[in-house]
C-alpha positions in Angstrom: -68.2 -10.8 -3.8 -65.4 -8.6 -5.0 -66.4 -5.5 -6.8 -63.8 -6.0 -9.6 -65.6 -9.2 -10.7 -69.0 -7.5 -10.7 -67.7 -4.6 -12.7 -66.0 -6.9 -15.2 -69.2 -8.9 -15.6 -71.3 -5.7 -16.1 -68.7 -4.5 -18.7 -69.0 -7.8 -20.6 -72.8 -7.6 -20.6 -72.7 -4.0 -21.7 -70.2 -4.7 -24.5 -72.4 -7.6 -25.8 -75.5 -5.3 -25.6 -73.8 -2.6 -27.7 -72.5 -5.3 -30.2 -76.0 -6.6 -30.6 -77.4 -3.1 -31.2 -74.7 -2.4 -33.9 -75.4 -5.7 -35.6 -79.2 -4.9 -35.6 -78.5 -1.5 -37.1 -76.4 -3.1 -39.9 -79.1 -5.6 -40.6 -81.7 -2.9 -40.8 -79.4 -0.8 -43.0 -79.0 -3.7 -45.5 -82.6 -4.7 -45.3 -84.0 -1.2 -45.8 -81.2 0.1 -48.0 -80.6 3.2 -45.9 -77.1 4.3 -47.0 -77.3 7.4 -44.8 -77.3 5.1 -41.7 -73.5 4.8 -42.3 -73.1 8.5 -41.5 -73.8 7.7 -37.8 -70.7 5.6 -37.4 
């Protein structure tokens, strides 16, 4: 195992996780109609 590959895989997983969180926040924002959620971006 080379550490570079492990770090790259961890980075991809972390990136996908944050992407999913942002998508979930946008969905809640639209669903609940919270315009002030936009201020966190």
